[in-house]
LOMI-218327 format. One record per atom (N, C-alpha, C): residue number from 1; atom name; x, y, z. Coordinates in steps of 0.1 Angstrom, whole numbers, plus 5000, padded with zeros to 4 digits. Example, Ala and Ser with C-alpha at 12.3 -4.5 7.8 and 13.67 -1.06 7.14 Angstrom:
BEGIN
> num,atomo,u,v,w
> 1,N,5132,4943,5078;
> 1,CA,5123,4955,5078;
> 1,C,5132,4967,5078;
> 2,N,5128,4978,5071;
> 2,CA,5137,4989,5071;
> 2,C,5129,5000,5079;
//
This chain:
BEGIN
> num,atomo,u,v,w
> 1,N,6807,9916,9009;
> 1,CA,6814,9911,8996;
> 1,C,6823,9903,9000;
> 2,N,6835,9913,9009;
> 2,CA,6847,9906,9015;
> 2,C,6843,9894,9024;
> 3,N,6832,9900,9035;
> 3,CA,6829,9890,9042;
> 3,C,6827,9875,9037;
> 4,N,6818,9876,9029;
> 4,CA,6813,9862,9020;
> 4,C,6825,9857,9015;
> 5,N,6836,9860,9008;
> 5,CA,6848,9855,9004;
> 5,C,6854,9851,9016;
> 6,N,6856,9858,9027;
> 6,CA,6862,9853,9038;
> 6,C,6855,9841,9044;
> 7,N,6843,9841,9043;
> 7,CA,6835,9829,9048;
> 7,C,6838,9816,9039;
> 8,N,6839,9818,9027;
> 8,CA,6840,9808,9014;
> 8,C,6854,9802,9017;
> 9,N,6864,9809,9019;
> 9,CA,6878,9806,9019;
> 9,C,6880,9798,9036;
> 10,N,6875,9804,9047;
> 10,CA,6876,9795,9054;
> 10,C,6867,9782,9056;
> 11,N,6855,9781,9050;
> 11,CA,6849,9767,9047;
> 11,C,6857,9760,9039;
> 12,N,6864,9763,9029;
> 12,CA,6874,9757,9023;
> 12,C,6885,9750,9030;
> 13,N,6889,9758,9041;
> 13,CA,6904,9754,9044;
> 13,C,6896,9746,9057;
> 14,N,6886,9746,9063;
> 14,CA,6879,9736,9072;
> 14,C,6879,9724,9065;
> 15,N,6873,9725,9052;
> 15,CA,6868,9714,9046;
> 15,C,6883,9707,9043;
> 16,N,6893,9709,9039;
> 16,CA,6906,9704,9039;
> 16,C,6911,9698,9050;
> 17,N,6910,9702,9062;
> 17,CA,6915,9697,9074;
> 17,C,6912,9685,9077;
> 18,N,6921,9677,9081;
> 18,CA,6921,9660,9084;
> 18,C,6929,9658,9099;
> 19,N,6925,9648,9103;
> 19,CA,6930,9643,9117;
> 19,C,6943,9633,9113;
> 20,N,6942,9631,9101;
> 20,CA,6954,9622,9096;
> 20,C,6970,9629,9097;
> 21,N,6981,9623,9100;
> 21,CA,6989,9633,9099;
> 21,C,6997,9633,9088;
> 22,N,7004,9643,9083;
> 22,CA,7008,9646,9072;
> 22,C,7024,9636,9071;
> 23,N,7025,9629,9058;
> 23,CA,7036,9621,9058;
> 23,C,7044,9626,9046;
> 24,N,7056,9625,9046;
> 24,CA,7063,9625,9035;
> 24,C,7070,9615,9025;
> 25,N,7069,9603,9035;
> 25,CA,7073,9590,9030;
> 25,C,7062,9581,9034;
> 26,N,7062,9570,9027;
> 26,CA,7054,9558,9031;
> 26,C,7058,9550,9039;
> 27,N,7051,9545,9049;
> 27,CA,7055,9535,9058;
> 27,C,7049,9520,9053;
> 28,N,7056,9513,9048;
> 28,CA,7053,9500,9047;
> 28,C,7055,9487,9053;
> 29,N,7057,9493,9066;
> 29,CA,7061,9482,9077;
> 29,C,7046,9472,9078;
> 30,N,7036,9473,9071;
> 30,CA,7024,9462,9074;
> 30,C,7021,9454,9059;
> 31,N,7034,9458,9052;
> 31,CA,7035,9449,9038;
> 31,C,7035,9459,9028;
> 32,N,7036,9450,9019;
> 32,CA,7039,9458,9002;
> 32,C,7036,9448,8992;
> 33,N,7028,9454,8982;
> 33,CA,7027,9447,8969;
> 33,C,7030,9455,8957;
> 34,N,7032,9451,8947;
> 34,CA,7038,9457,8935;
> 34,C,7033,9451,8922;
> 35,N,7029,9461,8912;
> 35,CA,7028,9454,8899;
> 35,C,7030,9463,8890;
> 36,N,7032,9458,8877;
> 36,CA,7032,9464,8864;
> 36,C,7020,9462,8857;
> 37,N,7012,9474,8852;
> 37,CA,6999,9470,8843;
> 37,C,7006,9471,8830;
> 38,N,7001,9459,8824;
> 38,CA,7002,9458,8810;
> 38,C,6990,9462,8804;
> 39,N,6993,9461,8789;
> 39,CA,6983,9468,8779;
> 39,C,6971,9457,8775;
> 40,N,6973,9447,8779;
> 40,CA,6963,9435,8776;
> 40,C,6953,9431,8787;
> 41,N,6951,9440,8797;
> 41,CA,6941,9434,8811;
> 41,C,6951,9425,8818;
> 42,N,6962,9425,8818;
> 42,CA,6971,9416,8825;
> 42,C,6979,9425,8835;
> 43,N,6986,9419,8845;
> 43,CA,6996,9426,8852;
> 43,C,7008,9416,8855;
> 44,N,7019,9424,8857;
> 44,CA,7033,9415,8863;
> 44,C,7035,9418,8877;
> 45,N,7034,9407,8884;
> 45,CA,7037,9410,8898;
> 45,C,7047,9398,8902;
> 46,N,7060,9402,8904;
> 46,CA,7070,9392,8907;
> 46,C,7076,9386,8893;
> 47,N,7075,9372,8893;
> 47,CA,7077,9368,8881;
> 47,C,7064,9359,8875;
> 48,N,7050,9363,8879;
> 48,CA,7040,9359,8875;
> 48,C,7033,9371,8866;
> 49,N,7026,9366,8855;
> 49,CA,7019,9375,8849;
> 49,C,7003,9371,8849;
> 50,N,6997,9376,8856;
> 50,CA,6981,9372,8860;
> 50,C,6971,9383,8856;
> 51,N,6959,9382,8852;
> 51,CA,6947,9392,8850;
> 51,C,6946,9402,8861;
> 52,N,6945,9414,8858;
> 52,CA,6944,9424,8865;
> 52,C,6935,9422,8876;
> 53,N,6924,9417,8876;
> 53,CA,6912,9414,8884;
> 53,C,6918,9403,8894;
> 54,N,6927,9393,8889;
> 54,CA,6930,9382,8900;
> 54,C,6940,9391,8907;
> 55,N,6948,9399,8906;
> 55,CA,6958,9408,8912;
> 55,C,6946,9416,8924;
> 56,N,6938,9423,8920;
> 56,CA,6928,9429,8926;
> 56,C,6921,9418,8937;
> 57,N,6918,9406,8935;
> 57,CA,6913,9397,8945;
> 57,C,6923,9394,8956;
> 58,N,6936,9390,8952;
> 58,CA,6947,9391,8958;
> 58,C,6949,9400,8970;
> 59,N,6949,9414,8964;
> 59,CA,6947,9426,8973;
> 59,C,6940,9423,8980;
> 60,N,6925,9422,8979;
> 60,CA,6912,9422,8987;
> 60,C,6915,9412,8998;
> 61,N,6920,9400,8994;
> 61,CA,6918,9391,9003;
> 61,C,6936,9394,9015;
> 62,N,6942,9399,9008;
> 62,CA,6954,9404,9019;
> 62,C,6949,9418,9028;
> 63,N,6944,9426,9022;
> 63,CA,6939,9436,9031;
> 63,C,6926,9434,9037;
> 64,N,6919,9425,9035;
> 64,CA,6907,9423,9047;
> 64,C,6913,9414,9058;
> 65,N,6927,9408,9057;
> 65,CA,6932,9402,9069;
> 65,C,6938,9413,9076;
> 66,N,6940,9424,9074;
> 66,CA,6945,9433,9080;
> 66,C,6936,9444,9090;
> 67,N,6941,9448,9102;
> 67,CA,6936,9457,9108;
> 67,C,6936,9467,9102;
> 68,N,6925,9480,9105;
> 68,CA,6924,9491,9103;
> 68,C,6937,9498,9103;
> 69,N,6943,9501,9113;
> 69,CA,6958,9506,9113;
> 69,C,6968,9500,9103;
> 70,N,6968,9487,9104;
> 70,CA,6978,9482,9094;
> 70,C,6973,9485,9080;
> 71,N,6961,9485,9077;
> 71,CA,6958,9489,9061;
> 71,C,6960,9504,9058;
> 72,N,6964,9511,9069;
> 72,CA,6969,9526,9066;
> 72,C,6982,9523,9063;
> 73,N,6990,9513,9067;
> 73,CA,7002,9513,9065;
> 73,C,7007,9505,9053;
> 74,N,6999,9497,9048;
> 74,CA,7002,9488,9035;
> 74,C,7002,9496,9024;
> 75,N,7015,9492,9018;
> 75,CA,7019,9500,9004;
> 75,C,7015,9491,8990;
> 76,N,7010,9498,8981;
> 76,CA,7010,9492,8968;
> 76,C,7016,9501,8960;
> 77,N,7026,9497,8951;
> 77,CA,7032,9502,8941;
> 77,C,7031,9496,8925;
> 78,N,7025,9504,8918;
> 78,CA,7022,9499,8903;
> 78,C,7029,9511,8895;
> 79,N,7029,9507,8885;
> 79,CA,7032,9516,8872;
> 79,C,7028,9509,8862;
> 80,N,7027,9517,8849;
> 80,CA,7019,9514,8839;
> 80,C,7034,9509,8830;
> 81,N,7035,9499,8821;
> 81,CA,7044,9494,8814;
> 81,C,7047,9503,8804;
> 82,N,7058,9509,8803;
> 82,CA,7065,9518,8794;
> 82,C,7064,9511,8780;
> 83,N,7065,9497,8778;
> 83,CA,7065,9493,8766;
> 83,C,7051,9486,8760;
> 84,N,7043,9495,8756;
> 84,CA,7031,9494,8750;
> 84,C,7030,9496,8735;
> 85,N,7025,9484,8728;
> 85,CA,7027,9485,8713;
> 85,C,7019,9495,8705;
> 86,N,7009,9497,8712;
> 86,CA,6999,9506,8702;
> 86,C,6992,9513,8712;
> 87,N,6981,9525,8707;
> 87,CA,6972,9533,8714;
> 87,C,6961,9527,8721;
> 88,N,6959,9513,8713;
> 88,CA,6947,9507,8722;
> 88,C,6953,9500,8733;
> 89,N,6963,9496,8734;
> 89,CA,6971,9489,8745;
> 89,C,6973,9501,8756;
> 90,N,6977,9513,8754;
> 90,CA,6979,9525,8761;
> 90,C,6965,9528,8768;
> 91,N,6954,9526,8759;
> 91,CA,6941,9529,8768;
> 91,C,6934,9519,8776;
> 92,N,6940,9507,8773;
> 92,CA,6936,9495,8782;
> 92,C,6943,9498,8794;
> 93,N,6958,9500,8794;
> 93,CA,6966,9501,8803;
> 93,C,6960,9513,8814;
> 94,N,6959,9522,8806;
> 94,CA,6953,9535,8814;
> 94,C,6938,9532,8821;
> 95,N,6931,9524,8816;
> 95,CA,6916,9521,8822;
> 95,C,6920,9512,8834;
> 96,N,6932,9502,8830;
> 96,CA,6933,9493,8844;
> 96,C,6942,9500,8855;
> 97,N,6949,9512,8851;
> 97,CA,6953,9519,8863;
> 97,C,6946,9524,8870;
> 98,N,6931,9532,8863;
> 98,CA,6920,9538,8868;
> 98,C,6912,9528,8878;
> 99,N,6911,9514,8871;
> 99,CA,6904,9505,8879;
> 99,C,6914,9503,8891;
> 100,N,6924,9500,8891;
> 100,CA,6932,9496,8903;
> 100,C,6930,9507,8913;
> 101,N,6935,9517,8908;
> 101,CA,6929,9530,8920;
> 101,C,6919,9529,8927;
> 102,N,6907,9529,8918;
> 102,CA,6896,9528,8927;
> 102,C,6893,9518,8934;
> 103,N,6897,9508,8931;
> 103,CA,6897,9493,8940;
> 103,C,6906,9494,8953;
> 104,N,6918,9501,8951;
> 104,CA,6926,9504,8963;
> 104,C,6918,9511,8972;
> 105,N,6912,9522,8969;
> 105,CA,6904,9533,8976;
> 105,C,6894,9526,8981;
> 106,N,6887,9518,8974;
> 106,CA,6875,9510,8981;
> 106,C,6881,9501,8993;
> 107,N,6892,9495,8988;
> 107,CA,6899,9487,8999;
> 107,C,6902,9492,9014;
> 108,N,6903,9508,9011;
> 108,CA,6910,9513,9022;
> 108,C,6924,9514,9022;
> 109,N,6933,9511,9014;
> 109,CA,6945,9511,9012;
> 109,C,6950,9526,9007;
> 110,N,6957,9533,9017;
> 110,CA,6959,9548,9016;
> 110,C,6974,9551,9008;
> 111,N,6981,9542,9007;
> 111,CA,6995,9543,9004;
> 111,C,6998,9536,8990;
> 112,N,7002,9544,8983;
> 112,CA,7006,9537,8969;
> 112,C,7010,9545,8958;
> 113,N,7017,9541,8949;
> 113,CA,7020,9553,8938;
> 113,C,7026,9544,8925;
> 114,N,7023,9552,8916;
> 114,CA,7031,9551,8901;
> 114,C,7044,9553,8902;
//
């Protein structure tokens, strides 16, 4: 019983091992982008208000032009707007947040945050 538990713990620790170094801060030397997710399917990036899908497309084009090493250093900062009028807007913003995180993961962006 103890051997089985020890083997399970060892397997768990090995599964968590990674060859990527542990970082306590972001390295945005390859570039950065940011947006605020609104509750209506749009984001605000800089002084522009654009659909979330358009922002994702811009990120795809930007990331595609980067090398693999630069992609690991590219940073995307986003947050959900705190000024949402109702629960439907909050739900749409939450869905947008989840969509953006998934798309950034697919693109290979490893630095980002709320």
